[in-house]
N, C-alpha and C positions, 0 to 999 in steps of 0.2 A: 149536191156534193158536200156542202157545208154541214147539213144535217148528219151525214154519215160520220163526219169528223167529231161531232158532238155526242154521238151515241156512247163511245167509250167513256167520255167525261161523265155523263149521267149515270152510267153503270158504276163507275168508280165512286161517285158521290153516294150512290145508294148503298154500295158495299161498305163504304167507309163511314156510314152513319153511326153516330154514337149510340151504342147499345144501351147505355145508361139513361138515355133520354127517350121518353115515349115519342116525342116529336123528332122526326128525322132531321138531320143537319141541313139537307138541301131546303127543307121547308123554312127553317129558321134563317138560313142564309138568304133566302128569297125575300124575307121581310126587311132586310137591311137596305135602307134608302138614306141618302144624304150622308151625314156624319156617321151613321151607323154602319156604313160600308167599311169603316175602320175596325169594327168589332169582329174579332177572329175567334171562331168556335174551335175548340180542340177536338180531334178525332176520338180521343179517350180522355176522361177526366184526369186531372193532375192533383196529386197530394199538395197540401198547403203546409206552411210552416206551423210549428207548435210554439213559436216564440210568443211571449206575453207582451202586451201593450198596456199603456196606462189609460185607465178610464178617466173621463172628464172630471174636473174639480178634485183631483187626487183622491178619488174614492176607491182606489184599489187597482188591480190588474185583471186582465181577461185574456183569453186566447180565442182564436177563430172557432175552435171546437165547440165553444159555448153557444155558438149561433146556429148549430146544426138543427135541422127540422124546418127551415124556411129557406127561400131563395134570398141570397145576400148580394147586393151590389156594393162592393167594397171599393171605395175611392181613396187613393193615396194622394194627398195634396199638401200644400204649404201656403202660409200666409203671404210669402214673398212672390209666389207664382201667379202672375197675372191671368193665364188661362184657367188655373184652378179657381181663382176667385170669381171669374166670369161664369163658370159652370155651376158654382155652388147654389145659386138661387134655383136653377133648373133641377138640381138634385133634391132640393127642398120641395119643389113642386111635385116631383116624382114620388117622394115619400108621402106627401099629403094625399095624393091620389091613389097610390097602390099599396102603401104601407099597412101592415097589420100582422096577423098571425102567420101569414104565408110569405111575406116579403118585407125586407128592411134595407134601407140605404144606410150603410155603415161608413162614416167618414173618419179617416185616420190621418192626422197631421204628422208628417214624417220629417225628421231632421230638426233643425233649430227653429222652433216656433214657440214664442212665449205664450203661456196660458192667457195672459192679459191681452195679447195681440189677437188671439183667436176669439176671445169673448168680445173684444171691440169690433172685429170684423163681423161676427154674427149679429151683434146689436145694430151695427150700421146698416146691414142688409135685411134686418128683420127676420133672420132665420132662427126659429125656435124649436124646430122639430128634428134637427139632426144632431148627432152626438159630436162632442168636441174631444174625442179620444186622441191620444198622442203616441207616437213611436219615436221619441227624441233621439235615440242612438241608431235609428234605422235598422234595428235588428230584424224585425219582421219584414220590412221592405227589402233589405239585402237578401234574405233567404228566399224571398219570392221574386227575385230578379227584377225589382223595380228600378229601371234605369231611366231617369228623367221623370218629370211630373207634368201633368197629372197622368196617373195610370189607374184604370178602373178594371176590376176583376169581378166576374160573376161566379158565385159559388152555388153549387146545387144543394139540395136538402141534406146531403151527406157530408157537406163541408168541403167538397172538392172543387177545384177551379175548372170551369167548363168553357170560359170565354175570357178574352182580354181585349181592352181597347187602350192604345197608346195615344196620348194627347187629349185635348178637350173635345167635347161633343155636346150636341144639343139633346140632353137627356130628357127634356120635356116634349120631344118630338113624337108624332104619331108612330113613327117607326120604332123608336125606343120602347114606347108603351106597349105596342103590339108584341114585340119580342118578349118583353118581360111578362106581359099578361099570359102569353102562351106557356112560358116556363112555370109561372105560378099555377096555371090551370092543371098542369099535369101532376098526378099524385104518385 
C-alpha cells in the first residue's frame, strides 16, 4: 500500500525534472546525504542579479554573467559569521579538487567586511585558492534574496541559479563532490 502512495510522487518528480539539466532532478536529489540534504534544486533555473561586485584587492568590478560557461558554487559569507568561517576551508578543498575550466568556487564577502580582515582570515587558515571578492553594500545579495549567512548558490553554465543551500554545510563531503561532479560532467 505504501508503494502505491509513492508512485504519484515518483511520477511528479520525473515530470518536474529540470529540462535544462541533462541529469534528472530525482537523480541529483538522491545524491544528497548529510548536510547536502539542505541543498534544494529548483524545478526550473532562475535568473540571477546583474549587480556588480568588487573584485579582490580593488582590481575592479565584475558580474555573475562573466562566469558563464562553467558550473559556479557561489558562497555568500562574512568574516563575522562563525559558520561561514568554519566552512571556508572545505570550500577551499573543493576548489582544489574540482576547480578548473568547468567549475569554480566563487566566494563573496557580503556586508561590512574589511579587506584587511578578509586577508587576515585567509592567511590564518592558509586559504590561497579562493577569491576575496566583496559585496559591501549587499546589492547583489539583496537582489538574490540572501537572507542570513552563509548562503550557497549553484549556477549552471548559462549563469542561472539551479540550487541553493541555506546555512553551512560540509562542502568537502563525498555527497557534495558527487553532486558537483555530476553537474560538471554534463555538457
